[in-house]
ChimeraX commands (.cxc) that place a marker at each C-alpha (Angstrom):
marker #1 position -87.83,-128.62,7.26 radius 0.5
marker #1 position -88.09,-125.05,8.47 radius 0.5
marker #1 position -90.18,-123.41,5.74 radius 0.5
marker #1 position -89.07,-119.95,6.89 radius 0.5
marker #1 position -85.44,-120.70,6.02 radius 0.5
marker #1 position -85.97,-123.10,3.11 radius 0.5
marker #1 position -85.37,-121.70,-0.37 radius 0.5
marker #1 position -86.83,-123.23,-3.54 radius 0.5
marker #1 position -85.45,-122.62,-7.02 radius 0.5
marker #1 position -84.92,-124.22,-10.43 radius 0.5
marker #1 position -81.47,-124.20,-12.02 radius 0.5
marker #1 position -79.24,-125.98,-14.49 radius 0.5
marker #1 position -76.45,-128.36,-13.57 radius 0.5
marker #1 position -72.91,-127.23,-14.42 radius 0.5
marker #1 position -69.87,-129.46,-15.05 radius 0.5
marker #1 position -69.72,-132.77,-16.83 radius 0.5
marker #1 position -67.20,-133.75,-14.19 radius 0.5
marker #1 position -67.85,-134.55,-10.58 radius 0.5
marker #1 position -68.81,-132.91,-8.35 radius 0.5
marker #1 position -71.73,-131.40,-10.20 radius 0.5
marker #1 position -72.49,-127.79,-9.38 radius 0.5
marker #1 position -75.85,-126.04,-9.27 radius 0.5
marker #1 position -75.77,-122.22,-9.09 radius 0.5
marker #1 position -77.64,-120.61,-6.21 radius 0.5
marker #1 position -79.79,-117.57,-7.07 radius 0.5
marker #1 position -79.06,-116.10,-3.62 radius 0.5
marker #1 position -76.28,-115.39,-1.13 radius 0.5
marker #1 position -76.65,-117.93,1.71 radius 0.5
marker #1 position -74.87,-115.68,4.22 radius 0.5
marker #1 position -77.47,-112.93,3.68 radius 0.5
marker #1 position -80.45,-115.25,3.20 radius 0.5
marker #1 position -79.82,-117.41,6.24 radius 0.5
marker #1 position -77.85,-114.95,8.41 radius 0.5
marker #1 position -75.32,-117.73,8.92 radius 0.5
marker #1 position -71.59,-117.41,8.23 radius 0.5
marker #1 position -69.71,-120.03,6.21 radius 0.5
marker #1 position -68.10,-122.75,8.33 radius 0.5
marker #1 position -65.26,-125.20,7.71 radius 0.5
marker #1 position -66.53,-128.12,5.63 radius 0.5
marker #1 position -63.31,-130.01,5.05 radius 0.5
marker #1 position -59.59,-129.42,5.26 radius 0.5
marker #1 position -59.39,-126.55,2.75 radius 0.5
marker #1 position -62.92,-125.32,2.27 radius 0.5
marker #1 position -65.71,-123.35,3.88 radius 0.5
marker #1 position -69.40,-123.20,3.14 radius 0.5
marker #1 position -72.79,-124.31,4.43 radius 0.5
marker #1 position -73.98,-127.84,5.12 radius 0.5
marker #1 position -77.49,-128.12,3.71 radius 0.5
marker #1 position -80.37,-130.54,3.49 radius 0.5
marker #1 position -83.37,-130.54,1.25 radius 0.5
marker #1 position -84.71,-132.10,-1.90 radius 0.5
marker #1 position -83.45,-132.35,-5.44 radius 0.5
marker #1 position -86.18,-133.13,-7.98 radius 0.5
marker #1 position -88.27,-134.30,-5.02 radius 0.5
marker #1 position -85.62,-136.64,-3.58 radius 0.5
marker #1 position -84.15,-135.89,-0.13 radius 0.5
marker #1 position -80.44,-135.21,0.10 radius 0.5
marker #1 position -77.73,-133.64,2.24 radius 0.5
marker #1 position -74.93,-131.63,0.69 radius 0.5
marker #1 position -72.90,-128.45,0.81 radius 0.5
marker #1 position -73.06,-124.93,-0.58 radius 0.5
marker #1 position -69.65,-123.52,-1.49 radius 0.5
marker #1 position -68.37,-120.24,-2.89 radius 0.5
marker #1 position -66.33,-120.31,-6.10 radius 0.5
marker #1 position -65.23,-117.29,-8.10 radius 0.5
marker #1 position -67.60,-114.99,-6.22 radius 0.5
marker #1 position -70.71,-117.13,-6.79 radius 0.5
marker #1 position -72.44,-119.66,-4.56 radius 0.5
marker #1 position -72.97,-123.24,-5.69 radius 0.5
marker #1 position -74.74,-126.33,-4.44 radius 0.5
marker #1 position -72.10,-129.01,-4.75 radius 0.5
marker #1 position -73.44,-132.48,-5.60 radius 0.5
marker #1 position -71.11,-135.39,-5.05 radius 0.5
marker #1 position -71.75,-138.53,-7.05 radius 0.5
marker #1 position -72.95,-140.41,-3.95 radius 0.5
marker #1 position -75.40,-137.60,-3.10 radius 0.5
marker #1 position -76.83,-137.57,-6.62 radius 0.5
marker #1 position -77.07,-141.36,-6.74 radius 0.5
marker #1 position -78.79,-141.48,-3.33 radius 0.5
marker #1 position -81.30,-138.94,-4.63 radius 0.5
marker #1 position -81.92,-141.16,-7.68 radius 0.5
marker #1 position -80.12,-138.75,-10.00 radius 0.5
marker #1 position -77.12,-140.80,-11.08 radius 0.5
marker #1 position -77.53,-139.71,-14.70 radius 0.5
marker #1 position -77.09,-135.95,-14.20 radius 0.5
marker #1 position -75.14,-134.07,-16.82 radius 0.5
marker #1 position -74.34,-130.45,-17.59 radius 0.5
marker #1 position -77.38,-128.52,-18.78 radius 0.5
marker #1 position -79.95,-130.67,-16.95 radius 0.5
marker #1 position -82.60,-128.70,-15.05 radius 0.5
marker #1 position -83.17,-129.54,-11.39 radius 0.5
marker #1 position -85.75,-128.38,-8.86 radius 0.5
marker #1 position -84.05,-127.59,-5.57 radius 0.5
marker #1 position -85.36,-126.95,-2.07 radius 0.5
marker #1 position -82.62,-126.34,0.51 radius 0.5
marker #1 position -82.07,-125.03,4.00 radius 0.5
marker #1 position -79.06,-124.99,6.31 radius 0.5
marker #1 position -78.65,-128.19,8.33 radius 0.5
marker #1 position -78.69,-126.25,11.57 radius 0.5
marker #1 position -82.20,-124.89,10.87 radius 0.5
marker link #1:1,2 radius 0.2
marker link #1:2,3 radius 0.2
marker link #1:3,4 radius 0.2
marker link #1:4,5 radius 0.2
marker link #1:5,6 radius 0.2
marker link #1:6,7 radius 0.2
marker link #1:7,8 radius 0.2
marker link #1:8,9 radius 0.2
marker link #1:9,10 radius 0.2
marker link #1:10,11 radius 0.2
marker link #1:11,12 radius 0.2
marker link #1:12,13 radius 0.2
marker link #1:13,14 radius 0.2
marker link #1:14,15 radius 0.2
marker link #1:15,16 radius 0.2
marker link #1:16,17 radius 0.2
marker link #1:17,18 radius 0.2
marker link #1:18,19 radius 0.2
marker link #1:19,20 radius 0.2
marker link #1:20,21 radius 0.2
marker link #1:21,22 radius 0.2
marker link #1:22,23 radius 0.2
marker link #1:23,24 radius 0.2
marker link #1:24,25 radius 0.2
marker link #1:25,26 radius 0.2
marker link #1:26,27 radius 0.2
marker link #1:27,28 radius 0.2
marker link #1:28,29 radius 0.2
marker link #1:29,30 radius 0.2
marker link #1:30,31 radius 0.2
marker link #1:31,32 radius 0.2
marker link #1:32,33 radius 0.2
marker link #1:33,34 radius 0.2
marker link #1:34,35 radius 0.2
marker link #1:35,36 radius 0.2
marker link #1:36,37 radius 0.2
marker link #1:37,38 radius 0.2
marker link #1:38,39 radius 0.2
marker link #1:39,40 radius 0.2
marker link #1:40,41 radius 0.2
marker link #1:41,42 radius 0.2
marker link #1:42,43 radius 0.2
marker link #1:43,44 radius 0.2
marker link #1:44,45 radius 0.2
marker link #1:45,46 radius 0.2
marker link #1:46,47 radius 0.2
marker link #1:47,48 radius 0.2
marker link #1:48,49 radius 0.2
marker link #1:49,50 radius 0.2
marker link #1:50,51 radius 0.2
marker link #1:51,52 radius 0.2
marker link #1:52,53 radius 0.2
marker link #1:53,54 radius 0.2
marker link #1:54,55 radius 0.2
marker link #1:55,56 radius 0.2
marker link #1:56,57 radius 0.2
marker link #1:57,58 radius 0.2
marker link #1:58,59 radius 0.2
marker link #1:59,60 radius 0.2
marker link #1:60,61 radius 0.2
marker link #1:61,62 radius 0.2
marker link #1:62,63 radius 0.2
marker link #1:63,64 radius 0.2
marker link #1:64,65 radius 0.2
marker link #1:65,66 radius 0.2
marker link #1:66,67 radius 0.2
marker link #1:67,68 radius 0.2
marker link #1:68,69 radius 0.2
marker link #1:69,70 radius 0.2
marker link #1:70,71 radius 0.2
marker link #1:71,72 radius 0.2
marker link #1:72,73 radius 0.2
marker link #1:73,74 radius 0.2
marker link #1:74,75 radius 0.2
marker link #1:75,76 radius 0.2
marker link #1:76,77 radius 0.2
marker link #1:77,78 radius 0.2
marker link #1:78,79 radius 0.2
marker link #1:79,80 radius 0.2
marker link #1:80,81 radius 0.2
marker link #1:81,82 radius 0.2
marker link #1:82,83 radius 0.2
marker link #1:83,84 radius 0.2
marker link #1:84,85 radius 0.2
marker link #1:85,86 radius 0.2
marker link #1:86,87 radius 0.2
marker link #1:87,88 radius 0.2
marker link #1:88,89 radius 0.2
marker link #1:89,90 radius 0.2
marker link #1:90,91 radius 0.2
marker link #1:91,92 radius 0.2
marker link #1:92,93 radius 0.2
marker link #1:93,94 radius 0.2
marker link #1:94,95 radius 0.2
marker link #1:95,96 radius 0.2
marker link #1:96,97 radius 0.2
marker link #1:97,98 radius 0.2
marker link #1:98,99 radius 0.2
marker link #1:99,100 radius 0.2
view
């Protein structure tokens, strides 16, 4: 992990539905000097890697309603040993762009 580009923060999980969302306390375009890229058919964002409560994961940062969010799919959360996440849970996050 490139410690110069990695960002650590603590935040609460949003949504009782999947995917779970974790708000970012920063703008990834400004922080990483990297524009959003196509992630899937209808969305843009940043592919990221890092740790969630100390467990490695890969995921995506997306923009919704003018805010940036770490999107956690059920398989990502389960792989990180966090299959029991629910809205309001606190998580410790360390992320960087995959291309770092």
